[in-house]
C-alpha positions as CSV (number, residue, x, y, z in Angstrom):
1,G,68.6,108.3,103.4
2,P,72.3,107.9,102.8
3,A,74.6,108.0,105.9
4,S,76.1,111.3,106.5
5,P,79.9,111.6,106.2
6,E,80.0,112.1,110.0
7,R,78.8,108.6,110.5
8,A,81.7,106.8,108.8
9,E,81.8,103.1,109.6
10,A,85.5,102.9,110.5
11,A,86.6,105.2,113.3
12,D,89.8,105.9,111.5
13,M,88.1,107.0,108.3
14,L,86.0,110.1,108.3
15,Y,85.2,112.5,105.4
16,D,85.0,116.2,105.5
17,G,82.2,118.3,104.0
18,A,83.8,118.0,100.6
19,G,84.0,114.2,100.8
20,R,87.8,114.2,101.3
21,P,89.1,111.5,103.5
22,M,90.2,112.5,107.0
23,V,92.8,110.7,109.1
24,T,93.7,110.7,112.8
25,V,96.7,112.9,113.8
26,H,96.3,112.9,117.6
27,V,94.5,110.7,120.1
28,C,93.4,112.2,123.4
29,W,91.6,110.8,126.4
30,S,89.3,113.8,126.9
31,D,87.3,116.2,124.9
32,G,89.1,119.1,126.7
33,E,92.5,117.9,125.5
34,A,91.1,117.4,122.0
35,A,89.7,120.9,122.0
36,I,93.1,122.4,122.8
37,V,94.8,120.4,120.1
38,M,92.1,121.4,117.6
39,A,92.4,125.1,118.5
40,Y,96.2,124.9,118.0
41,L,95.8,123.3,114.6
42,E,93.3,125.9,113.7
43,S,95.7,128.6,114.7
44,Q,98.1,127.0,112.2
45,G,95.4,127.1,109.5
46,I,94.6,123.4,109.6
47,E,91.0,122.4,109.9
48,S,90.3,119.5,112.2
49,R,87.4,117.5,113.6
50,M,86.9,115.6,116.7
51,N,85.8,112.0,116.4
52,S,84.8,110.6,119.8
53,E,84.1,106.9,120.5
54,V,82.8,107.8,123.9
55,P,79.0,107.9,124.5
56,H,78.8,111.4,126.0
57,T,75.4,110.8,127.3
58,V,76.9,108.4,129.8
59,L,80.2,110.0,130.7
60,P,81.1,113.6,130.9
61,L,84.8,112.7,130.3
62,T,86.6,109.9,128.6
63,V,88.2,107.4,131.0
64,D,91.3,105.6,130.0
65,G,90.4,102.4,128.3
66,L,86.7,103.3,127.7
67,G,87.3,105.0,124.4
68,E,89.3,107.7,122.9
69,V,88.8,111.0,121.3
70,R,90.6,111.3,117.9
71,V,91.6,114.6,116.3
72,M,91.3,114.2,112.6
73,V,92.3,116.3,109.6
74,V,91.9,116.0,105.9
75,E,94.5,113.5,104.6
76,E,96.4,116.1,102.6
77,D,97.0,118.2,105.8
78,A,98.0,115.2,107.9
79,D,101.8,115.4,107.5
80,R,101.8,119.1,108.3
81,A,99.4,118.7,111.2
82,R,101.6,116.0,112.7
83,Q,104.6,118.2,112.2
84,V,103.2,121.2,114.0
85,L,101.9,119.1,116.9
86,R,105.4,117.6,117.2
87,E,106.9,121.0,117.3
88,R,104.4,122.2,119.9
89,Q,105.2,119.2,122.1
90,E,108.9,120.0,121.9
91,E,108.3,123.6,122.7
92,A,106.2,122.6,125.7
93,R,109.0,120.2,126.9
94,N,111.6,123.0,126.6
95,E,109.4,125.4,128.6
96,D,109.2,122.8,131.4
97,G,113.0,122.8,131.5
98,D,113.2,119.1,131.4
99,E,115.9,119.2,128.7
100,E,119.4,118.1,129.6
101,D,120.8,121.3,128.0
102,A,118.4,123.7,129.6
103,P,120.2,126.8,130.8
104,G,120.3,127.8,134.4
105,P,121.3,126.1,137.7
106,R,120.2,122.6,138.4
């Protein structure tokens, strides 16, 4: 039969259930990290999908250089997804107090 959308030839091009193209918005090195990113996107109302190049039967976790786990969203959501992920990263940095202008004693 025809290949399912899940089995897109190019790793960077996947299609959702409605046949809309999906694009990568975040690359992780482990499924766990990808799951956190996906949960965050979902909390923002953005549907995402994990596309892993790693043969999970061989490795429980992705190892740097052996493959990557891509978090993909429908193309029309990509800009918004990248934006919310950027904001999340900035918030995380601020919480760590790494910012030059962080209040409090050094």
